[in-house]
C-alpha positions, 0 to 999 in steps of 0.5 A: 029866150030863157037864162039861168043867172046865179047871182050873189047878192047881199043877205038882206031885206029888199036885196031879193026884191031889188034884183026882181025890180031890176030885171023886171025893168029889162022885161025879164020874166022870172020863172023860177028862182033856188037859194043855192048857198047862205052864207055870212052877210050873202046868198047865192041864188039861181034865177031862171028867167025869160027875156023878150027876143029884142033883148040882150042877155047882156041886159040881165047883167047890167040890170043885176049889178045896178043892185048895190052889192050884187054880183053876176057869178054866171049867166047861160041859155 
């Protein structure tokens, strides 16, 4: 199943890669990424990811927030 995640992350080198690695760790395949907004010190990005059927959507949120400074604003199918 595919999900759209809106994630706020620190605007620093490596933050986007760390989020991608964390999502990949739960089996998510990133299908697309859009930078929605960039402000002082942070960026808001929309990730469209596909998750294997044996995984729960909550695993995406749990994985993303393991990255320091990351917040998941929303998740929807």
